[in-house]
N, C-alpha and C positions, 0 to 999 in steps of 0.2 A: 458561473454555472455550477450548480451542485446536483449530483446524480445519486440517488439512493440505491443501495444494493438490491438486486432482485434475485429471487431464488433460482430462476431459470437461466440466468446468465452464466456463460462459461467462466471458469476460474480465471482471474487475472494472472498475468505472468510477465516475467522479465527475461530478456535475452541480452547477455553481455556481448557487445559487438566485437570486443577485442579477443575474447577467449572462445566464444561460441557456447558458453555454458548457459543452461536454462534453469529457471527458478520459478516454480508455480507457487502462488501464495496458498496458505493453508485454508483460509476462509476469505471470501470476497470482501472488499472494503465495505465498512459501515457507511461511508459516504465518499464521494469523489467530487472535488472542486477544481474547475478549470478556469483560468483567468488569462485574458489577452487584452492589452491596452494600447492605445495610440498616444504618442507623445505630442503635446501641443505647447509651444513656447510663446510666452508673452513678449511682444516687441514694443517698447515704449514709443509713443508718438507725442511729441511736445504739445501741451495744451489740449490733448484729446485722450480718450480712452485707448489703452494699448490694443494692438492688433494681435491676432493669433497666427502663428506659423506652424504648419504641420512638420513634425520632426521624425516621422517614421513610425512604424508599428513595432512594439516591443515583442520579444520572444515570449511565448506562452509559459505560464507556470501552472503546476498541478499540485494539489495536496490531497492527502487521504489518511484515514486511520485504518490500520490493519490489526487483527487479533491473531495471536499465536498461543497454542495450548499444548502442553505435554503431560497433562495429568494422567493420560491413559497408560504411560509407561514410566513416569517419574524421571525422565531425562531432563537435562538442563535446556531450557527453552532458548538460551543464548546460542549454544552450539548447534542446536537443531534448526533454528530459524533466524533469530535476530542477526547473527553474525553474517548471514548471507547478504543482508542489506548493508551492514556496516562495511563489508568488503568492497562495495561499490563506491565508497568514499576514498579508498586508498589511491594515492598518486603513483600508480605503477606503470603507466604507459607514456612513451615519448611521443610528442606531437610530430606529425609529418607535415609536408608542405600544405600551407593554408590553415593549419590548426594552432598556430602560435609563433611568435617571433623568435623565441628562444628554444631551439631544438633540444637543449639539454634539460629543460624544465619539464618534469613529468606531470601528468594529469591523471585524474580518475577515468574510469571506463565510460565510454558511451554506451547507453542502454536503450533497448526497445522496450517500452511498456505497452502492453495490450490488454484491453478488457472490453469485451463486446465490440462495439463499433469504435472505441477509443484506441487509437494507435499513435504513439508518440516516440520519436527519437529524442533522447534527453540525457541529462546527467543528474545524479542525485545531489541535491543541495544540502539536505539535513535529514538525520534520523534521530528522533527523540523517543526514548523508550520509558514506559512506566511498567514496572513489574508488579503484578497484582496478586500473585499467590506463590507460596513457597512450601517446600517439603519440610519435614521436621528437622532436617539437617541444613536448612537454609538454601537449598537449591531452588532457583526461580523456575516456576512451572507454567506461569501464564504472563503474557506481556501484551500491552497495547502500544503500538508503534505509530507515531505521527510522522509521516513521510512527505518530504517536499521534493518536487522534480522541476527542472527547468529545461525547456525545449532546446535541443542542440540546433545550431544553424541548419535549417532543414533542406539542404541540397539533396540529401538522400532520404528524406522523410516521406516516402511514397507509401500510402496505406496498402496498396496492392502488394508491395514488398513485405509488409508486416503480415498480410494474409498468407503469403507463401511461407513465411517463417512458421506461422501457426500450423499449416498443413504438415510441414516438415517435423514440427514438434510432436504433433499427434502420431505421425508415423513412427517416430523414434520410440515413443512409449509403447506403441502396439507391437513393435518387433523386439522390444526388450533392450534396445541399444542405448536408451536414454538414462539408464540408471534407475534408482528407486526414489519414490517420493511418498509423502504422507498420505494415507488413505484411512478413513475412519467413518463412523456414523455421522450423519449431518449434524452440524452445530450452528445455532443462530445466536447472535448477541442482541439482547434487549436491555434498554435502560429503564429502570423502575421509575415511573412517573409519580407526580404528586397524587396522593390518595390511593395509590395502588399498593397491593401486597403481593408477596410471592405466590400466594394461592390464586389471586385474581389473574396474575400473569399466566399461571399454569393452566387455568381454564381457557384463557384467551388463546394460548399457544397449543392447546390440545395435548398437554402432558400432565404430570402430577407434581404436586408440591414437593414430595420427597425426592423425585428425580432431579428437580432444580436444586434442591438443597445439597444433594450428593454431588452434583456437577460443580457446585460453587463453594463447597466446604462450609456450608451454613449450618450452624447449630440451632438457631432459633429463627424460624421463618417469620415470626411476628415482630422481629427486631432488626429489620433491614431498611435502612433509610432511603428516601427518594434520591435518585441520581446514581444509584448503584448499578453497575453493568452486570447483567446476569447472562451466563452461558445457558442456552436452552438446548438440551440434548434432543437428538432426532428420535422419532418413534420407530 
């Protein structure tokens, strides 16, 4: 299943079950893919076609693309955003009863991922980052991150529990106890299609060609190839 990002959907967020830390993404995913599969094993039957034997349902996997941008202040997008996801791959936690046979073998954090009606107790399988814009000093300012998640054995994966976490999350930001997070004018990502130009995208998105060029460090609006990801600044 693939779900496209909608402008009215609350921000996606992550909650580290081990530390209680919260992380809200900068911009909602460009797409969200969820897969769950059943295992079927072929059992040979001499002289006949094999039979199928159900082997159980596999844990769900999810994948998405996230965009991060620090062109507003020139800070390193790795330290500001990407490292928050990479940290979730660190094997920093010891398993407890029922979480692994070797109690000395450490594992990465369990994470709650929530976006709209999607709530998933999971672990991070991979973080693949493409840096798309750099400062004159070589500091990366924009990154596209392909993120893969795997459902954690869902004995605690109760959506109502995730809803409660969301309420707690909102309360923490409202009373100032949650720390600080990025806040800026809206930004939407659009991929330039075949036959499209920056100007035609500007008309379609209700902005100006110059605004798109400024947001994407484009010198020549007529020389942008199809397939280019464009950051569309909010009005």
